[in-house]
N, C-alpha and C positions, 0 to 999 in steps of 0.2 A: 504494500500500500504506500510505503514511503517513496518507492521508486516512481509510482504513478504521480504522486504530488510533486516530486522533483521534476519529472518530465513536463507536467502542466505548468510549473513555475518557470521553467526554461522557455517554454513556448509562449508564455505570457510576456516575458521579457522581449522576445522576438516581435510579438504582435504590438507591444506598446512603445517600441522604439519610434520616436518622432521622425517624420519624413525628412525634416531639415537636418537632424543629427545623422540620419542614415547616409545622406549625401556627403557629409563631411568625413565619415568613417570609411575604412577600406572594406567593411562588411555590409552587405545589404540583406535585410531579412525577407523571408517568405513564410507563409503559414498555409496549411491546407487541411481539409477534412476529407476522410478517405473511407472507402468501403473495401476491406481486405477480403479476398476470396482464397480460402485454403485450397491448395493443389498438391499433387505429388503422390507417389506410390506408398508413402509411409503409413497410410491409414488415417492420417490427420484430416484429410479432406473428406473421408467417409464419416468421421465421427464429429466433425465440428463445422459450424457455420461462422462466416465472418460477420461481426457485429458493427464495429466502427473503428476508426483510427484518426489520429491527428499527427501531423508532421510539420516540423519547422526546420528551416535551413538558414544559416548565415553564409552568404556567397560572396566571394571576392570576384572582381571583374578584371582579370589580367588582359583579356582581349575581347573584342566584340563577339567572337565566335566561341571562345572557351570560358566557362565559368567553373570555379572550384570552390568547395566549401565544406561545412560540417552540418550534417543532418541529425536531428533528434526526432525520433518517432515513437508513438505508442499505438499498439494494435490490440484489439480485443476480439476473441473468438469464443463463441458459446458452444457448449456440448449439445449435440442433437439428442433428442429423446430416444431411448432404447439403447444407448451406448453407455458404458461405464469405463471410460478411458482416463479418468483422473479429473474430470470436471472442466470448468471453463479455463481458457488459456489466455494469458496476456504476454505481450512481447514489447520490450523497450529496446530500441536500437540507437546507437551512436556510430555514425559512419562518415568517413571522408568520401565525398562525392565529386564527380566531374560531370558537367553538362556541356555537350558540344552541339552548338547550333549549326544548321545546314548553311554553308557559305552561299552568298549571293541572294539570300532571302531578306530583302530590306523593307518589306511592307510591314503591316501590323501583325500578320500571322507568321510565326517563326517556329518551324519544327525543330526538334532536337533529339539527341540520344543521350543516355546517361549511364554511368557506371559508378560503383562504389565498393568499398571494403569497410567492414565495421565489426563491432562487438554487439551481440544480441543477448539480452537478459530475458529468459523465459520463465514464467511462473504458471504452474498448473495448480489448480485448486487443491487437489489431494496429494500430488507428488512433490510439490515444492518448487525450488528454483534450479535453474540450469543456465550456464553461461557458455556461449559458443561464438566463434568467429565465423563470419559469413560474407557474402557478396550480394550485390544487386545489379541488375541491368534493366534498362527500360527505355521508353521513348515517350515523347509528349509534344505538346504544342503550346507556345506562348502567344497571347493576344494582347497587344499594347492598348490599354484603355486611356492612358495619359503618359507623358514623358517619364514619370517615375512610378507608375502603377501598371502592373501586368497581370492579367488573368491567365491561369494555366490549367491544363488538363494533362495528367500524367498516368501512365500505366507502367509499372515496374515489377520484375520478378525478383523476389527475395529468397535466398537459400542460406539457411543457418540451422541445419538439422530439421527444422520445420520449413516447408515451402509455402509461400503465399504470394498473391498477386493483387496488391492494392491498386484501386482506381481512385485517383486523387484529383479533386478540384480545389484550387487555391489561388492566392494572391501573392505576388512579389512586389516589393517596394524598391 
């Protein structure tokens, strides 16, 4: 429970960063709400439903094409009725991520790919905690709403002993 509160506090700091301050800092925040879909052959997808997730990122802007940063995410999965696999599952991730925009796309709509490596803390209601290293790969699209505000839609595959595919809608500043 403390990890959930720590993740929410970190995401609140990302969300509450004033736009003027964000422009003066080397890190730009983003926050997104997600629907995680459990997948994979491990039985996790058979016994669990994705409930919700929240993800925040501090991104640096080294070039117009490449963005790198730190992601903090929280994902919740509910156990399906009829299964006794340990109860509900929650995952907190902290990952170094890189987002690469497609070159030559100068309009409001900008597709991208992303990759990352991180640490994943998993908690199962009955079985307790587990820590794993893992990776993520994904793709998405940014839509510029204003010079400093971007709406994004992202789909990424996460692999850290549990496999899931969050579909995220969010805002970058």
